[in-house]
mmJSON file of the N, C-alpha and C atoms, coordinates in Angstrom:
{"data_MODEL":{"atom_site":{
"group_PDB":["ATOM","ATOM","ATOM","ATOM","ATOM","ATOM","ATOM","ATOM","ATOM","ATOM","ATOM","ATOM","ATOM","ATOM","ATOM","ATOM","ATOM","ATOM","ATOM","ATOM","ATOM","ATOM","ATOM","ATOM","ATOM","ATOM","ATOM","ATOM","ATOM","ATOM","ATOM","ATOM","ATOM","ATOM","ATOM","ATOM","ATOM","ATOM","ATOM","ATOM","ATOM","ATOM","ATOM","ATOM","ATOM","ATOM","ATOM","ATOM","ATOM","ATOM","ATOM","ATOM","ATOM","ATOM","ATOM","ATOM","ATOM","ATOM","ATOM","ATOM","ATOM","ATOM","ATOM","ATOM","ATOM","ATOM","ATOM","ATOM","ATOM","ATOM","ATOM","ATOM","ATOM","ATOM","ATOM","ATOM","ATOM","ATOM","ATOM","ATOM","ATOM","ATOM","ATOM","ATOM","ATOM","ATOM","ATOM","ATOM","ATOM","ATOM","ATOM","ATOM","ATOM","ATOM","ATOM","ATOM","ATOM","ATOM","ATOM","ATOM","ATOM","ATOM","ATOM","ATOM","ATOM","ATOM","ATOM","ATOM","ATOM","ATOM","ATOM","ATOM","ATOM","ATOM","ATOM","ATOM","ATOM","ATOM","ATOM","ATOM","ATOM","ATOM","ATOM","ATOM","ATOM","ATOM","ATOM","ATOM","ATOM","ATOM","ATOM","ATOM","ATOM","ATOM","ATOM","ATOM","ATOM","ATOM","ATOM","ATOM","ATOM","ATOM","ATOM","ATOM","ATOM","ATOM","ATOM","ATOM","ATOM","ATOM","ATOM","ATOM","ATOM","ATOM","ATOM","ATOM","ATOM","ATOM","ATOM","ATOM","ATOM","ATOM","ATOM","ATOM","ATOM","ATOM","ATOM","ATOM","ATOM","ATOM","ATOM","ATOM","ATOM","ATOM","ATOM","ATOM","ATOM","ATOM","ATOM","ATOM","ATOM","ATOM","ATOM","ATOM","ATOM","ATOM","ATOM","ATOM","ATOM","ATOM","ATOM","ATOM","ATOM","ATOM","ATOM","ATOM","ATOM","ATOM","ATOM","ATOM","ATOM","ATOM","ATOM","ATOM","ATOM","ATOM","ATOM","ATOM","ATOM","ATOM","ATOM","ATOM","ATOM","ATOM","ATOM","ATOM","ATOM","ATOM","ATOM","ATOM","ATOM","ATOM","ATOM","ATOM","ATOM","ATOM","ATOM","ATOM"],
"id":[1,2,3,4,5,6,7,8,9,10,11,12,13,14,15,16,17,18,19,20,21,22,23,24,25,26,27,28,29,30,31,32,33,34,35,36,37,38,39,40,41,42,43,44,45,46,47,48,49,50,51,52,53,54,55,56,57,58,59,60,61,62,63,64,65,66,67,68,69,70,71,72,73,74,75,76,77,78,79,80,81,82,83,84,85,86,87,88,89,90,91,92,93,94,95,96,97,98,99,100,101,102,103,104,105,106,107,108,109,110,111,112,113,114,115,116,117,118,119,120,121,122,123,124,125,126,127,128,129,130,131,132,133,134,135,136,137,138,139,140,141,142,143,144,145,146,147,148,149,150,151,152,153,154,155,156,157,158,159,160,161,162,163,164,165,166,167,168,169,170,171,172,173,174,175,176,177,178,179,180,181,182,183,184,185,186,187,188,189,190,191,192,193,194,195,196,197,198,199,200,201,202,203,204,205,206,207,208,209,210,211,212,213,214,215,216,217,218,219,220,221,222,223,224,225,226,227,228],
"type_symbol":["N","C","C","N","C","C","N","C","C","N","C","C","N","C","C","N","C","C","N","C","C","N","C","C","N","C","C","N","C","C","N","C","C","N","C","C","N","C","C","N","C","C","N","C","C","N","C","C","N","C","C","N","C","C","N","C","C","N","C","C","N","C","C","N","C","C","N","C","C","N","C","C","N","C","C","N","C","C","N","C","C","N","C","C","N","C","C","N","C","C","N","C","C","N","C","C","N","C","C","N","C","C","N","C","C","N","C","C","N","C","C","N","C","C","N","C","C","N","C","C","N","C","C","N","C","C","N","C","C","N","C","C","N","C","C","N","C","C","N","C","C","N","C","C","N","C","C","N","C","C","N","C","C","N","C","C","N","C","C","N","C","C","N","C","C","N","C","C","N","C","C","N","C","C","N","C","C","N","C","C","N","C","C","N","C","C","N","C","C","N","C","C","N","C","C","N","C","C","N","C","C","N","C","C","N","C","C","N","C","C","N","C","C","N","C","C","N","C","C","N","C","C","N","C","C","N","C","C"],
"label_atom_id":["N","CA","C","N","CA","C","N","CA","C","N","CA","C","N","CA","C","N","CA","C","N","CA","C","N","CA","C","N","CA","C","N","CA","C","N","CA","C","N","CA","C","N","CA","C","N","CA","C","N","CA","C","N","CA","C","N","CA","C","N","CA","C","N","CA","C","N","CA","C","N","CA","C","N","CA","C","N","CA","C","N","CA","C","N","CA","C","N","CA","C","N","CA","C","N","CA","C","N","CA","C","N","CA","C","N","CA","C","N","CA","C","N","CA","C","N","CA","C","N","CA","C","N","CA","C","N","CA","C","N","CA","C","N","CA","C","N","CA","C","N","CA","C","N","CA","C","N","CA","C","N","CA","C","N","CA","C","N","CA","C","N","CA","C","N","CA","C","N","CA","C","N","CA","C","N","CA","C","N","CA","C","N","CA","C","N","CA","C","N","CA","C","N","CA","C","N","CA","C","N","CA","C","N","CA","C","N","CA","C","N","CA","C","N","CA","C","N","CA","C","N","CA","C","N","CA","C","N","CA","C","N","CA","C","N","CA","C","N","CA","C","N","CA","C","N","CA","C","N","CA","C","N","CA","C","N","CA","C","N","CA","C","N","CA","C"],
"label_alt_id":[null,null,null,null,null,null,null,null,null,null,null,null,null,null,null,null,null,null,null,null,null,null,null,null,null,null,null,null,null,null,null,null,null,null,null,null,null,null,null,null,null,null,null,null,null,null,null,null,null,null,null,null,null,null,null,null,null,null,null,null,null,null,null,null,null,null,null,null,null,null,null,null,null,null,null,null,null,null,null,null,null,null,null,null,null,null,null,null,null,null,null,null,null,null,null,null,null,null,null,null,null,null,null,null,null,null,null,null,null,null,null,null,null,null,null,null,null,null,null,null,null,null,null,null,null,null,null,null,null,null,null,null,null,null,null,null,null,null,null,null,null,null,null,null,null,null,null,null,null,null,null,null,null,null,null,null,null,null,null,null,null,null,null,null,null,null,null,null,null,null,null,null,null,null,null,null,null,null,null,null,null,null,null,null,null,null,null,null,null,null,null,null,null,null,null,null,null,null,null,null,null,null,null,null,null,null,null,null,null,null,null,null,null,null,null,null,null,null,null,null,null,null,null,null,null,null,null,null],
"label_comp_id":["MET","MET","MET","LYS","LYS","LYS","LYS","LYS","LYS","ARG","ARG","ARG","LYS","LYS","LYS","SER","SER","SER","ALA","ALA","ALA","SER","SER","SER","SER","SER","SER","MET","MET","MET","ARG","ARG","ARG","LYS","LYS","LYS","GLU","GLU","GLU","TYR","TYR","TYR","ASP","ASP","ASP","PHE","PHE","PHE","SER","SER","SER","ALA","ALA","ALA","GLY","GLY","GLY","VAL","VAL","VAL","ARG","ARG","ARG","GLY","GLY","GLY","LYS","LYS","LYS","TYR","TYR","TYR","ALA","ALA","ALA","ALA","ALA","ALA","ARG","ARG","ARG","PHE","PHE","PHE","ALA","ALA","ALA","THR","THR","THR","GLY","GLY","GLY","SER","SER","SER","ASN","ASN","ASN","ILE","ILE","ILE","VAL","VAL","VAL","LEU","LEU","LEU","LEU","LEU","LEU","ASP","ASP","ASP","PRO","PRO","PRO","ASP","ASP","ASP","VAL","VAL","VAL","ALA","ALA","ALA","HIS","HIS","HIS","LEU","LEU","LEU","PHE","PHE","PHE","GLY","GLY","GLY","SER","SER","SER","SER","SER","SER","GLU","GLU","GLU","SER","SER","SER","VAL","VAL","VAL","ASN","ASN","ASN","ARG","ARG","ARG","ALA","ALA","ALA","LEU","LEU","LEU","ARG","ARG","ARG","ASP","ASP","ASP","LEU","LEU","LEU","ALA","ALA","ALA","GLU","GLU","GLU","LEU","LEU","LEU","ALA","ALA","ALA","ARG","ARG","ARG","ARG","ARG","ARG","GLN","GLN","GLN","VAL","VAL","VAL","MET","MET","MET","PRO","PRO","PRO","ARG","ARG","ARG","ARG","ARG","ARG","LYS","LYS","LYS","LYS","LYS","LYS","ALA","ALA","ALA","THR","THR","THR","GLY","GLY","GLY","GLY","GLY","GLY"],
"label_asym_id":["A","A","A","A","A","A","A","A","A","A","A","A","A","A","A","A","A","A","A","A","A","A","A","A","A","A","A","A","A","A","A","A","A","A","A","A","A","A","A","A","A","A","A","A","A","A","A","A","A","A","A","A","A","A","A","A","A","A","A","A","A","A","A","A","A","A","A","A","A","A","A","A","A","A","A","A","A","A","A","A","A","A","A","A","A","A","A","A","A","A","A","A","A","A","A","A","A","A","A","A","A","A","A","A","A","A","A","A","A","A","A","A","A","A","A","A","A","A","A","A","A","A","A","A","A","A","A","A","A","A","A","A","A","A","A","A","A","A","A","A","A","A","A","A","A","A","A","A","A","A","A","A","A","A","A","A","A","A","A","A","A","A","A","A","A","A","A","A","A","A","A","A","A","A","A","A","A","A","A","A","A","A","A","A","A","A","A","A","A","A","A","A","A","A","A","A","A","A","A","A","A","A","A","A","A","A","A","A","A","A","A","A","A","A","A","A","A","A","A","A","A","A","A","A","A","A","A","A"],
"label_entity_id":["1","1","1","1","1","1","1","1","1","1","1","1","1","1","1","1","1","1","1","1","1","1","1","1","1","1","1","1","1","1","1","1","1","1","1","1","1","1","1","1","1","1","1","1","1","1","1","1","1","1","1","1","1","1","1","1","1","1","1","1","1","1","1","1","1","1","1","1","1","1","1","1","1","1","1","1","1","1","1","1","1","1","1","1","1","1","1","1","1","1","1","1","1","1","1","1","1","1","1","1","1","1","1","1","1","1","1","1","1","1","1","1","1","1","1","1","1","1","1","1","1","1","1","1","1","1","1","1","1","1","1","1","1","1","1","1","1","1","1","1","1","1","1","1","1","1","1","1","1","1","1","1","1","1","1","1","1","1","1","1","1","1","1","1","1","1","1","1","1","1","1","1","1","1","1","1","1","1","1","1","1","1","1","1","1","1","1","1","1","1","1","1","1","1","1","1","1","1","1","1","1","1","1","1","1","1","1","1","1","1","1","1","1","1","1","1","1","1","1","1","1","1","1","1","1","1","1","1"],
"label_seq_id":[1,1,1,2,2,2,3,3,3,4,4,4,5,5,5,6,6,6,7,7,7,8,8,8,9,9,9,10,10,10,11,11,11,12,12,12,13,13,13,14,14,14,15,15,15,16,16,16,17,17,17,18,18,18,19,19,19,20,20,20,21,21,21,22,22,22,23,23,23,24,24,24,25,25,25,26,26,26,27,27,27,28,28,28,29,29,29,30,30,30,31,31,31,32,32,32,33,33,33,34,34,34,35,35,35,36,36,36,37,37,37,38,38,38,39,39,39,40,40,40,41,41,41,42,42,42,43,43,43,44,44,44,45,45,45,46,46,46,47,47,47,48,48,48,49,49,49,50,50,50,51,51,51,52,52,52,53,53,53,54,54,54,55,55,55,56,56,56,57,57,57,58,58,58,59,59,59,60,60,60,61,61,61,62,62,62,63,63,63,64,64,64,65,65,65,66,66,66,67,67,67,68,68,68,69,69,69,70,70,70,71,71,71,72,72,72,73,73,73,74,74,74,75,75,75,76,76,76],
"pdbx_PDB_ins_code":[null,null,null,null,null,null,null,null,null,null,null,null,null,null,null,null,null,null,null,null,null,null,null,null,null,null,null,null,null,null,null,null,null,null,null,null,null,null,null,null,null,null,null,null,null,null,null,null,null,null,null,null,null,null,null,null,null,null,null,null,null,null,null,null,null,null,null,null,null,null,null,null,null,null,null,null,null,null,null,null,null,null,null,null,null,null,null,null,null,null,null,null,null,null,null,null,null,null,null,null,null,null,null,null,null,null,null,null,null,null,null,null,null,null,null,null,null,null,null,null,null,null,null,null,null,null,null,null,null,null,null,null,null,null,null,null,null,null,null,null,null,null,null,null,null,null,null,null,null,null,null,null,null,null,null,null,null,null,null,null,null,null,null,null,null,null,null,null,null,null,null,null,null,null,null,null,null,null,null,null,null,null,null,null,null,null,null,null,null,null,null,null,null,null,null,null,null,null,null,null,null,null,null,null,null,null,null,null,null,null,null,null,null,null,null,null,null,null,null,null,null,null,null,null,null,null,null,null],
"Cartn_x":[93.975,93.104,91.671,90.957,89.58,88.652,87.659,86.647,85.546,85.049,83.936,82.639,81.778,80.468,79.59,78.785,77.896,76.708,76.0,74.84,73.774,73.71,72.686,72.954,74.161,74.466,74.156,73.686,73.363,72.041,71.931,70.708,69.558,68.36,67.171,66.96,67.304,67.093,68.076,69.056,70.005,69.655,68.41,67.951,68.115,69.01,69.261,68.682,67.771,67.237,66.487,65.95,65.235,66.134,67.402,68.329,68.657,69.097,69.477,70.965,71.717,73.163,73.479,74.32,74.768,73.716,72.718,71.618,72.117,73.105,73.61,74.98,75.458,76.799,76.933,75.978,76.061,76.052,75.208,75.13,76.452,77.027,78.303,79.415,79.464,80.516,80.444,79.242,79.075,79.758,79.697,80.222,81.624,82.288,83.614,84.601,85.81,86.897,88.098,88.294,89.333,90.619,91.697,93.013,93.9,94.553,95.437,96.859,97.443,98.816,99.739,100.905,101.904,102.312,102.687,103.011,104.067,105.081,106.127,105.597,104.657,104.061,103.083,102.277,101.31,102.013,103.195,103.962,104.349,104.469,104.865,103.749,102.497,101.351,100.621,100.194,99.51,98.015,97.449,95.992,95.61,94.356,93.875,93.883,93.674,93.704,95.087,96.139,97.491,97.804,97.272,97.451,96.737,95.506,94.747,95.435,95.946,96.635,97.877,98.645,99.851,99.498,98.442,98.046,97.524,96.797,96.325,97.506,98.479,99.671,100.432,100.559,101.246,100.503,99.182,98.374,98.534,98.594,98.785,100.157,101.184,102.522,102.558,101.921,101.88,101.134,100.037,99.267,100.115,100.895,101.754,102.839,103.344,104.372,103.805,102.593,101.962,101.472,100.92,100.357,101.027,102.291,102.956,102.257,102.283,101.656,102.43,101.666,102.293,102.697,103.879,104.341,103.644,103.327,102.677,103.682,103.207,104.067,104.267,105.499,105.78,105.933,105.269,105.356,106.616,107.221,108.404,109.061],
"Cartn_y":[44.189,45.172,44.682,44.706,44.23,45.277,44.802,45.701,45.877,47.073,47.339,46.87,46.337,45.934,47.175,47.236,48.39,48.23,49.315,49.29,48.345,48.164,47.292,45.821,45.46,44.074,43.73,44.712,44.478,43.73,42.853,42.09,43.01,42.606,43.418,43.582,42.562,42.669,43.636,44.115,45.091,46.497,46.811,48.12,49.159,50.097,51.159,52.499,52.49,53.738,54.556,53.913,54.651,54.943,54.605,54.822,56.291,56.596,57.965,57.965,58.743,58.809,59.508,58.877,59.481,59.529,58.672,58.698,58.597,57.776,57.567,58.209,58.979,59.559,60.48,61.344,62.286,61.552,60.538,59.773,59.048,58.504,57.799,58.77,59.919,60.899,61.458,61.544,62.077,61.21,59.91,59.011,58.5,59.01,58.481,59.586,59.345,60.263,59.399,59.166,58.248,59.006,58.519,59.087,57.969,58.198,57.183,57.425,56.391,56.47,55.889,56.47,55.889,54.54,53.599,52.252,52.22,53.073,53.061,53.547,54.47,54.957,53.92,53.343,52.332,51.141,50.829,49.703,49.93,51.168,51.496,51.257,51.218,51.095,49.791,49.135,47.862,47.976,49.123,49.256,50.729,50.973,52.358,52.945,52.092,52.574,53.106,52.44,52.91,54.217,54.385,55.655,56.77,56.515,57.522,57.891,56.889,57.157,58.018,57.699,58.473,59.91,60.09,61.449,62.243,61.586,62.281,62.712,61.829,62.169,63.325,63.29,64.365,65.682,65.633,66.85,67.425,66.553,67.012,67.655,67.063,67.659,69.015,69.102,70.376,71.431,71.032,71.971,72.484,71.62,72.038,72.998,72.809,73.698,75.08,75.113,76.387,77.112,76.375,76.976,76.392,76.735,76.173,76.647,75.788,76.154,77.31,78.24,79.381,78.999,79.433,79.186,80.175,79.701,80.572,81.626,82.843,83.947,83.833,83.987,83.958,85.378,85.681,87.029,87.182,88.323,88.4,89.636],
"Cartn_z":[36.928,37.519,37.416,38.531,38.525,37.944,37.212,36.667,37.693,37.804,38.71,38.077,38.916,38.427,38.349,37.349,37.214,38.155,38.403,39.284,38.758,37.452,36.873,37.183,37.585,37.897,39.352,40.139,41.531,41.638,42.577,42.781,43.165,42.823,43.114,44.616,45.418,46.866,47.528,46.778,47.288,46.838,46.794,46.324,47.431,47.216,48.194,47.742,46.795,46.246,47.292,48.323,49.365,50.569,50.466,51.573,51.77,52.97,53.316,53.611,52.862,53.047,54.37,55.176,56.433,57.514,57.448,58.412,59.857,60.094,61.457,61.683,60.748,60.845,62.052,62.286,63.408,64.74,64.868,66.108,66.368,65.326,65.474,65.851,65.198,65.447,66.863,67.429,68.779,69.816,69.643,70.657,70.4,69.398,69.121,68.788,69.171,68.888,68.555,67.287,66.85,66.565,67.129,66.894,66.375,65.26,64.701,65.179,65.754,66.221,65.166,65.031,64.148,64.732,63.88,64.37,65.466,65.375,66.401,67.741,67.731,68.975,69.515,68.648,69.074,69.715,69.24,69.778,71.245,71.652,73.024,74.04,73.56,74.446,74.172,75.226,75.064,74.846,75.222,75.132,75.074,74.763,74.741,76.153,77.163,78.545,78.909,78.449,78.761,78.039,76.846,76.125,76.877,77.301,78.042,79.351,80.061,81.328,81.096,80.048,79.742,79.371,78.594,78.206,79.397,80.292,81.503,82.373,82.513,83.301,82.665,81.35,80.64,80.791,80.697,80.861,82.264,83.261,84.642,84.814,84.245,84.318,83.618,82.475,81.743,82.552,83.18,83.998,85.158,85.764,86.878,86.413,85.219,84.684,84.37,83.855,83.486,84.714,85.684,86.886,88.113,88.369,89.546,90.82,91.807,93.084,93.71,94.211,94.873,96.278,96.657,98.012,98.935,100.116,101.083,101.546,101.583,102.013,103.522,103.924,105.354,105.845,106.882,107.46,108.26,108.161,108.956,108.978],
"occupancy":[1.0,1.0,1.0,1.0,1.0,1.0,1.0,1.0,1.0,1.0,1.0,1.0,1.0,1.0,1.0,1.0,1.0,1.0,1.0,1.0,1.0,1.0,1.0,1.0,1.0,1.0,1.0,1.0,1.0,1.0,1.0,1.0,1.0,1.0,1.0,1.0,1.0,1.0,1.0,1.0,1.0,1.0,1.0,1.0,1.0,1.0,1.0,1.0,1.0,1.0,1.0,1.0,1.0,1.0,1.0,1.0,1.0,1.0,1.0,1.0,1.0,1.0,1.0,1.0,1.0,1.0,1.0,1.0,1.0,1.0,1.0,1.0,1.0,1.0,1.0,1.0,1.0,1.0,1.0,1.0,1.0,1.0,1.0,1.0,1.0,1.0,1.0,1.0,1.0,1.0,1.0,1.0,1.0,1.0,1.0,1.0,1.0,1.0,1.0,1.0,1.0,1.0,1.0,1.0,1.0,1.0,1.0,1.0,1.0,1.0,1.0,1.0,1.0,1.0,1.0,1.0,1.0,1.0,1.0,1.0,1.0,1.0,1.0,1.0,1.0,1.0,1.0,1.0,1.0,1.0,1.0,1.0,1.0,1.0,1.0,1.0,1.0,1.0,1.0,1.0,1.0,1.0,1.0,1.0,1.0,1.0,1.0,1.0,1.0,1.0,1.0,1.0,1.0,1.0,1.0,1.0,1.0,1.0,1.0,1.0,1.0,1.0,1.0,1.0,1.0,1.0,1.0,1.0,1.0,1.0,1.0,1.0,1.0,1.0,1.0,1.0,1.0,1.0,1.0,1.0,1.0,1.0,1.0,1.0,1.0,1.0,1.0,1.0,1.0,1.0,1.0,1.0,1.0,1.0,1.0,1.0,1.0,1.0,1.0,1.0,1.0,1.0,1.0,1.0,1.0,1.0,1.0,1.0,1.0,1.0,1.0,1.0,1.0,1.0,1.0,1.0,1.0,1.0,1.0,1.0,1.0,1.0,1.0,1.0,1.0,1.0,1.0,1.0],
"B_iso_or_equiv":[0.0,0.0,0.0,0.0,0.0,0.0,0.0,0.0,0.0,0.0,0.0,0.0,0.0,0.0,0.0,0.0,0.0,0.0,0.0,0.0,0.0,0.0,0.0,0.0,0.0,0.0,0.0,0.0,0.0,0.0,0.0,0.0,0.0,0.0,0.0,0.0,0.0,0.0,0.0,0.0,0.0,0.0,0.0,0.0,0.0,0.0,0.0,0.0,0.0,0.0,0.0,0.0,0.0,0.0,0.0,0.0,0.0,0.0,0.0,0.0,0.0,0.0,0.0,0.0,0.0,0.0,0.0,0.0,0.0,0.0,0.0,0.0,0.0,0.0,0.0,0.0,0.0,0.0,0.0,0.0,0.0,0.0,0.0,0.0,0.0,0.0,0.0,0.0,0.0,0.0,0.0,0.0,0.0,0.0,0.0,0.0,0.0,0.0,0.0,0.0,0.0,0.0,0.0,0.0,0.0,0.0,0.0,0.0,0.0,0.0,0.0,0.0,0.0,0.0,0.0,0.0,0.0,0.0,0.0,0.0,0.0,0.0,0.0,0.0,0.0,0.0,0.0,0.0,0.0,0.0,0.0,0.0,0.0,0.0,0.0,0.0,0.0,0.0,0.0,0.0,0.0,0.0,0.0,0.0,0.0,0.0,0.0,0.0,0.0,0.0,0.0,0.0,0.0,0.0,0.0,0.0,0.0,0.0,0.0,0.0,0.0,0.0,0.0,0.0,0.0,0.0,0.0,0.0,0.0,0.0,0.0,0.0,0.0,0.0,0.0,0.0,0.0,0.0,0.0,0.0,0.0,0.0,0.0,0.0,0.0,0.0,0.0,0.0,0.0,0.0,0.0,0.0,0.0,0.0,0.0,0.0,0.0,0.0,0.0,0.0,0.0,0.0,0.0,0.0,0.0,0.0,0.0,0.0,0.0,0.0,0.0,0.0,0.0,0.0,0.0,0.0,0.0,0.0,0.0,0.0,0.0,0.0,0.0,0.0,0.0,0.0,0.0,0.0],
"pdbx_formal_charge":[null,null,null,null,null,null,null,null,null,null,null,null,null,null,null,null,null,null,null,null,null,null,null,null,null,null,null,null,null,null,null,null,null,null,null,null,null,null,null,null,null,null,null,null,null,null,null,null,null,null,null,null,null,null,null,null,null,null,null,null,null,null,null,null,null,null,null,null,null,null,null,null,null,null,null,null,null,null,null,null,null,null,null,null,null,null,null,null,null,null,null,null,null,null,null,null,null,null,null,null,null,null,null,null,null,null,null,null,null,null,null,null,null,null,null,null,null,null,null,null,null,null,null,null,null,null,null,null,null,null,null,null,null,null,null,null,null,null,null,null,null,null,null,null,null,null,null,null,null,null,null,null,null,null,null,null,null,null,null,null,null,null,null,null,null,null,null,null,null,null,null,null,null,null,null,null,null,null,null,null,null,null,null,null,null,null,null,null,null,null,null,null,null,null,null,null,null,null,null,null,null,null,null,null,null,null,null,null,null,null,null,null,null,null,null,null,null,null,null,null,null,null,null,null,null,null,null,null],
"auth_seq_id":[1,1,1,2,2,2,3,3,3,4,4,4,5,5,5,6,6,6,7,7,7,8,8,8,9,9,9,10,10,10,11,11,11,12,12,12,13,13,13,14,14,14,15,15,15,16,16,16,17,17,17,18,18,18,19,19,19,20,20,20,21,21,21,22,22,22,23,23,23,24,24,24,25,25,25,26,26,26,27,27,27,28,28,28,29,29,29,30,30,30,31,31,31,32,32,32,33,33,33,34,34,34,35,35,35,36,36,36,37,37,37,38,38,38,39,39,39,40,40,40,41,41,41,42,42,42,43,43,43,44,44,44,45,45,45,46,46,46,47,47,47,48,48,48,49,49,49,50,50,50,51,51,51,52,52,52,53,53,53,54,54,54,55,55,55,56,56,56,57,57,57,58,58,58,59,59,59,60,60,60,61,61,61,62,62,62,63,63,63,64,64,64,65,65,65,66,66,66,67,67,67,68,68,68,69,69,69,70,70,70,71,71,71,72,72,72,73,73,73,74,74,74,75,75,75,76,76,76],
"auth_comp_id":["MET","MET","MET","LYS","LYS","LYS","LYS","LYS","LYS","ARG","ARG","ARG","LYS","LYS","LYS","SER","SER","SER","ALA","ALA","ALA","SER","SER","SER","SER","SER","SER","MET","MET","MET","ARG","ARG","ARG","LYS","LYS","LYS","GLU","GLU","GLU","TYR","TYR","TYR","ASP","ASP","ASP","PHE","PHE","PHE","SER","SER","SER","ALA","ALA","ALA","GLY","GLY","GLY","VAL","VAL","VAL","ARG","ARG","ARG","GLY","GLY","GLY","LYS","LYS","LYS","TYR","TYR","TYR","ALA","ALA","ALA","ALA","ALA","ALA","ARG","ARG","ARG","PHE","PHE","PHE","ALA","ALA","ALA","THR","THR","THR","GLY","GLY","GLY","SER","SER","SER","ASN","ASN","ASN","ILE","ILE","ILE","VAL","VAL","VAL","LEU","LEU","LEU","LEU","LEU","LEU","ASP","ASP","ASP","PRO","PRO","PRO","ASP","ASP","ASP","VAL","VAL","VAL","ALA","ALA","ALA","HIS","HIS","HIS","LEU","LEU","LEU","PHE","PHE","PHE","GLY","GLY","GLY","SER","SER","SER","SER","SER","SER","GLU","GLU","GLU","SER","SER","SER","VAL","VAL","VAL","ASN","ASN","ASN","ARG","ARG","ARG","ALA","ALA","ALA","LEU","LEU","LEU","ARG","ARG","ARG","ASP","ASP","ASP","LEU","LEU","LEU","ALA","ALA","ALA","GLU","GLU","GLU","LEU","LEU","LEU","ALA","ALA","ALA","ARG","ARG","ARG","ARG","ARG","ARG","GLN","GLN","GLN","VAL","VAL","VAL","MET","MET","MET","PRO","PRO","PRO","ARG","ARG","ARG","ARG","ARG","ARG","LYS","LYS","LYS","LYS","LYS","LYS","ALA","ALA","ALA","THR","THR","THR","GLY","GLY","GLY","GLY","GLY","GLY"],
"auth_asym_id":["A","A","A","A","A","A","A","A","A","A","A","A","A","A","A","A","A","A","A","A","A","A","A","A","A","A","A","A","A","A","A","A","A","A","A","A","A","A","A","A","A","A","A","A","A","A","A","A","A","A","A","A","A","A","A","A","A","A","A","A","A","A","A","A","A","A","A","A","A","A","A","A","A","A","A","A","A","A","A","A","A","A","A","A","A","A","A","A","A","A","A","A","A","A","A","A","A","A","A","A","A","A","A","A","A","A","A","A","A","A","A","A","A","A","A","A","A","A","A","A","A","A","A","A","A","A","A","A","A","A","A","A","A","A","A","A","A","A","A","A","A","A","A","A","A","A","A","A","A","A","A","A","A","A","A","A","A","A","A","A","A","A","A","A","A","A","A","A","A","A","A","A","A","A","A","A","A","A","A","A","A","A","A","A","A","A","A","A","A","A","A","A","A","A","A","A","A","A","A","A","A","A","A","A","A","A","A","A","A","A","A","A","A","A","A","A","A","A","A","A","A","A","A","A","A","A","A","A"],
"auth_atom_id":["N","CA","C","N","CA","C","N","CA","C","N","CA","C","N","CA","C","N","CA","C","N","CA","C","N","CA","C","N","CA","C","N","CA","C","N","CA","C","N","CA","C","N","CA","C","N","CA","C","N","CA","C","N","CA","C","N","CA","C","N","CA","C","N","CA","C","N","CA","C","N","CA","C","N","CA","C","N","CA","C","N","CA","C","N","CA","C","N","CA","C","N","CA","C","N","CA","C","N","CA","C","N","CA","C","N","CA","C","N","CA","C","N","CA","C","N","CA","C","N","CA","C","N","CA","C","N","CA","C","N","CA","C","N","CA","C","N","CA","C","N","CA","C","N","CA","C","N","CA","C","N","CA","C","N","CA","C","N","CA","C","N","CA","C","N","CA","C","N","CA","C","N","CA","C","N","CA","C","N","CA","C","N","CA","C","N","CA","C","N","CA","C","N","CA","C","N","CA","C","N","CA","C","N","CA","C","N","CA","C","N","CA","C","N","CA","C","N","CA","C","N","CA","C","N","CA","C","N","CA","C","N","CA","C","N","CA","C","N","CA","C","N","CA","C","N","CA","C","N","CA","C","N","CA","C","N","CA","C","N","CA","C","N","CA","C"],
"pdbx_PDB_model_num":[1,1,1,1,1,1,1,1,1,1,1,1,1,1,1,1,1,1,1,1,1,1,1,1,1,1,1,1,1,1,1,1,1,1,1,1,1,1,1,1,1,1,1,1,1,1,1,1,1,1,1,1,1,1,1,1,1,1,1,1,1,1,1,1,1,1,1,1,1,1,1,1,1,1,1,1,1,1,1,1,1,1,1,1,1,1,1,1,1,1,1,1,1,1,1,1,1,1,1,1,1,1,1,1,1,1,1,1,1,1,1,1,1,1,1,1,1,1,1,1,1,1,1,1,1,1,1,1,1,1,1,1,1,1,1,1,1,1,1,1,1,1,1,1,1,1,1,1,1,1,1,1,1,1,1,1,1,1,1,1,1,1,1,1,1,1,1,1,1,1,1,1,1,1,1,1,1,1,1,1,1,1,1,1,1,1,1,1,1,1,1,1,1,1,1,1,1,1,1,1,1,1,1,1,1,1,1,1,1,1,1,1,1,1,1,1,1,1,1,1,1,1,1,1,1,1,1,1]
}}}
């Protein structure tokens, strides 16, 4: 088991005392939406584009099931 180095063993040029925790966290979170796929699911898709295309197709199918097109009423 490795021993952790104490803060006193850090070099002087690595002084983070004036740093701000999470300074860019909000900006990063705004532009990203990370979803982790299980390995067996990830294996089915070659790229993020193929995952997005499959999800869009699935969403469209679900929308059609929930809101089927109404048939035009025939007068008669």
